[in-house]
N, C-alpha and C positions, 0 to 999 in steps of 0.2 A: 504494500500500500504506500502510495506517495505521501511524503511528509507534508503536513500543513505548513503554510508560510504566513508570517505576520511581519508587518512593517511598522516601525516606530518613527514618527515625525514630530516636530520639524528637525532640520539638520542640527547636529551637535558634534563637538569634538571633545577630546579628553582634557583640553585646556581649562574649561570651565567646570570645576569640580561639583558645583551645584547642579548644573544641567546633567552632568554625568550621573550623579546620584539618582536623578529623576528617571533617566533612561534605564539604568540598571534595576531600579525598583519596579518600574513598569514591567520589565521582562520577568523579574522574580515573582511578582504578585500574579501576573498572568499565567505563568507556568504552574505555580502552586495551586491554581484554580481551574486547571483543565485545558488551558490554551497551550497544548504541547506541539512543538514543531520547530522549524527554523525561524530565527529572528533576524530581521534586517533593519539597519539604521541608516538614514540618509545623513551624509556628511560631505561638506565641501571638499573639493580636491586639494590635496597637500595639507589638510588639517590632520594633526596627530590623532590616531584612533587605535593604537596598539593595545592599550589597556582594555578598551571595549571589545576588541577582537578576542582578547584572552577571556572575556566574559561570555564568549559564544555568539557575539553579534557579527553578522555579515554586513560589510559596509557597501552601500550603493550611492551613486551620485544623485544629487537632487535633479529633478527634471527642469525645474525653474530655479535658476541660481541668482544670487544677489548681484546687482549691477556693479558692485565693487570688483568683480572678477575682471572687468574691463578697465575701469579707472580706480586706482587704489592709492591712497595716501596713508602710509603707515604711521604718520605722526598726527593724524587727524583728531586732535582734541576738540576741534570745532569744525562744522561743515561750512564751507564757503559757497557763495553763489555759483561759482564756476563748476565746482564738483557736483552741486545739485542739478545743474543744467545737463551736465554730461550723463549723470545717472538717469535723468528723466528721458533722455534720448534712448538709452539702452533699455529702459523699462517699457517704453512705447513699443519697440520692436519685440521685446519679450512677451508683452501682452498679446500682440497680434499673432505671434507664433503659438502662444499657449492655446488659442482657440481651436487649433487643429487637433488637440488631444481629446476633445470632448465628444466626438462621434466616431464610430467604428471605421467609417470610410476614410475620413480625414486623418485619423490616427495611423491607419495603415500607410497612408501617403507620407506622413511625417517621419516614419521610421526610415524612409529612404534618405532623408537629409540630415538626421541628427547623428551625433557621434556614436561609436560602438558602446561606450559606457552608458550613455543616456538611453540607448536602445535596450540595453540589458536592464536598466532601472525600470523602464516602462513595462517591459515584459514581466518583471517581478511584481509590479503593481497589478498587471492583468491576471497573474497567477495566484496572488495572495488570497488568504481567507479572511483577513481583517486588517484594519489599520488602527493603531493606537497613537493618539496624540499625547505625548509625554506631558507631565505636569509642568508648571512654570508660569510665566507671564505671557499671555496671549491676547492679541487684539487690543493694543494700547496705542492710541493716536492722539495727537495734540493740535490738529488743525493744519490747513494748507493742502495744496494739491498733492504734496509728497505723502500725506497721510493716506490718500486714496490709493496711491501706488503701493505703499507699505501694506495696507490691509489686503489688497488683492494678492500680493506676493505671499503673505502668510497663509492665505486661504486656498491658494492654487492646488496644493496636493490634496486638500480635503475635497475640493470640487472634482478633481480627477478621480479620486476614490469613489465619489458619489456617481460619477458618470459610468464607472466600471461596476456599479452596483455592489460595492464592498461595504460591510458594516464598519462604522467608524466609532471608536470609543475615546472620548476626551477625558483624560485623567484630571485630577483636581488642578485647576488653573486660576489665575487672577485675570479678570477682564476689565477693560475700560481704563480711562475714558474713551469715548467714541466720538472724537471731534474731527471734522473734515468732510468734504463733499462725498456723498454716497457711502461713507464709512459704515453707518448703521445698517444700511440695506445689505451691504456685502457681508458684514458680520452675521446678520440675522439669517441670511441665506446659507452661510456656511454652517451655523449651528443647527439649522433645520435639516441639514443634510446628514447629521450625525445620529446614531442610534442612542448614544449616551453622552450627555454633556454635564460635567461637574465643576464646581468652583472649590477653591481651597480656603476661602474666607467669606464671611457674610456680606462685607461691603460690595464685593464683586457680584454676588448672587442678587443683591438688591438692585445694583445698577443695571444688570442684564434684564431683570424683570421690569424695571421702570422705563428703561430706554428702548429695549428690544421686544418687550412683551413676551419674554420667554422665562418660564420658571425652572430653576435648576437647583439641585441639591448640593449641600456643602459637605465636603470630606476633608480630612487633614492632608496637608502637603505630604507627598509620598516620602520625602526625605526624613520625616519623623520615624519611619520604620527602618531606615538604613542601618544594618549592623556595622559596628566598628570593627576594624581590623585587629589582628593579634600582635601588632608590632610591640616591641618591648618599651614600656614607659621608661625604664631605667636607661636604656640605650639612647632614647630620644632626649632625655634630660641631660645626659652626659655629652651627647653630640652638639646640642645647641646651648650648652652651659646654662641650664635652667636652675636657679638656686633653690635649695630645699628650705631655706629659712625665710622665704618671702611668699606672699600670696601672688599667684600668677593671674594677670589680667590680659586676656587675648584681645588683640586689636586687628580689625580688618578695614582697609581703606581702598578706594578705587578712584581713578580719574573720572571726572564728570563734566559735562558741557554746560550745565546750568541754563537750559534753554528758556526758562521763564524769567531769568534775571535781565535787568536793563544793561548790566555790565557783566556778561558771563565769565570773561577771563578774570576780572577782579574778584568775582564771587568764588571762583575756584582757588585763587591765591589765598583768599581769606579762610576758606575751609582748611587748606593745608596748614596755614599759620596757626589756626585755633586747635587743630589736632596736635600739632607740635607742642603747643603750650600744655595741652591736656596730658600728653604723654609725660612731659617733664613733671607736671603736678603729681601724676600717679607715682612716679619714681620717688619724688620727694616725700610722698605720703607713706612710703614703705612698701609699695607694691612693685612687682617687676612687670612692666609692659612687654608682652610677647606679641610682636607684630608678625602676623601670618600672611604670607602671599597666597591668597585663596584662589585667585583666578589668574591664569597665565594667558597671554595672547600675543599675536603678531602685531596688532594695531595698538598704538599708544592709548587709544580711548578705552580699551578693555583690559589693558595690562596693569595689574595692581602694582607691579614693581616700579612703574614710572611715577606713580603717586607716592609710593613709599620712599623712593630715593629723594624726592623733594622734601618730604616731611622730616626725615631724619637728619637732613642737612642742618648743621648747627647744634645738634644734640650730641652729648658725649656718649660713647659706646657703652659706658657703664649704666646708662639710663634706660636701656632697652635691650631686647634680644630679637633677632629675626629668624623665623622659620621659613625656609624656602628650599624646595626640592622638587624638581620636575617629575621625579619618579613616584612621588606620593599620589595616591588616588583618593577618591572621596571618602572611602572607608578609613584610610590612614589619617586624613584630616579630622574625621569625626573622633578618632581615638585621641588625637592631639588636643582638640578642643576640650575633650572630656578630662584631660589632665589639668586644665586650668580651673581657677576658682570663680572667675567672672569673665564676661566678654562684652566688648563694645564693638558692635559689628556694623559696617556699611554694606558688606556683602551679606544679604539676608540669609542665605543658606549657611553661612558661618554661625549665625544666631540660631537657626533651626538645629544644626548639628549639636550646638552647645546645650540648648534647652532640652533636646531629646536625651542628652547625657546628664541632665540634672544640674546644669551650670546656669545660674542666673545671668541675664544679659540686658544691655541697652541696644535698641535697634535704631540705626540711622537710615530712614527710608528716603528714597529719591525718585521713584517712578511708579505709576500705577497704584494699586491698592494692596499689594502683597504685604509689605512690612507693617504698615499701619493696621491693615485688616486682620492679619493673623495675631498680632499682639493684642488687638481689641478682643478677638474671640477668646483669647486665653485669659482675659481680665487683666492684662498688663499694659494697657494703652498709655499709662503714665510713664512708662519706660521706653517710649518711642518718640523720636524727634525727627523732623524734616531736615534734610541735608542743607536746606536754605537757612535754617535757624540754628545751625551748629555753632556753638561758641564754647570756649574752655569753661567759662562760668556755668553755662547751662549743663554741660556734661558733668562737671563736678557736683552740681546740685543733685542731678539725677543719680549719679553713681553713689554718692553718700546715702541717699534715700534708699537705694537698692540694698546696700550693705546693711543698713539699720533694719530693713524689713526683710532680710534674707529668708527667714523661715516662712513668712507669709508668701513671698514670691515662689519659693520651692513648692509650697502646697498648691498654688495655682498651676504650676507646671505639671505636678503629679496628677492633679485632677483632669487636666487636658490629655496628657500622654497615656494615662492608664486605659483610656477607651479607644486608642488608635487602632489596635489590631482588630477589634470588633467592627469598627467603622470601615476598615479596608475590606473585611469579609462581606459587608453589606454592599460595598461598591462593586466588588467582583461578581456578586449575585446579579446586580443590574446588568453587567456585561454579558453574563451567561444567558 
């Protein structure tokens, strides 16, 4: 009997350990609930995927790729008008070409002109038994014609699966806002194409119901169920010189474009400056700040190391430690966060890894509903702050409050995480 085939979208590489966790947990949960077969993951060409391959995932090329494949600026902390125009031209041709995939006759014709790798991907879609949309942040736009292009780009593989009459299961995601021309209608059409759509926090579920008139259930982010690796805590502590006589405060930071600011570049510089002050305060208060490079990337906009390098400039090496290792996967990082006493995380999955390990944390949220929404659902909204409002004084105030209320915070974490396994079982029953 021929093996069943399942595809996980959207594209993802091993560089983003949060997305990696969501892909791996999608596969693990699906397999443990009867979806047995071969699993395929879409990933951009030249993106590292060896760790995912070792997890049993077959890598296929996305049929619709990001326009940055043609025009790419690896130092793009901000988008310029020239880059947007170039991407717009690429997206127009991509859109016109994508229409050929939605009917059997034109799809057959398209196979003649596309690359061998894309043809193989298309055939995998044609042969697959179901498509899983991994958890994460989906369908978030903030206005302008580029939002329309982005929304169609994100929805294309869903539309393709629908055209091929494949069941589509959307794992717990954050949705919205839906700003921009035709964005809501595209998102609504995509969701209506799916057999199951779920949100990972109530803010998104409410937004989808109010703005798209679609009611969806809420389930925990799949990373809450991620098992930690068995790497040696003793070896990690020795390798990265983590002191035994101090409380460890994990820190994650990322580059950010501050699109809602009147002075985006100035806002980013302020963020880095305030984080530097906060790290120094933590050190002076007797903690050891442990800066974790959570997300690796080719582009400066996604590469945590770019932000970290700027923040630690001017700090003494005795005031912090850095954990950075490309060989670490999501399970390794969950183990490392679990070794710490607290976390202040800009990468929200670093916060989820920590909370799931019983480590209290502050969340610095920056886009969509995920950070603010999940912290609210856990009863921890007072420990979440917008990246636009970050200051050393604000973080100090929140951190001190968290330490003073540690037991109360831990109780809320336990109340939430104790029901995660049961909720996942309910989710997979929906899919079955």
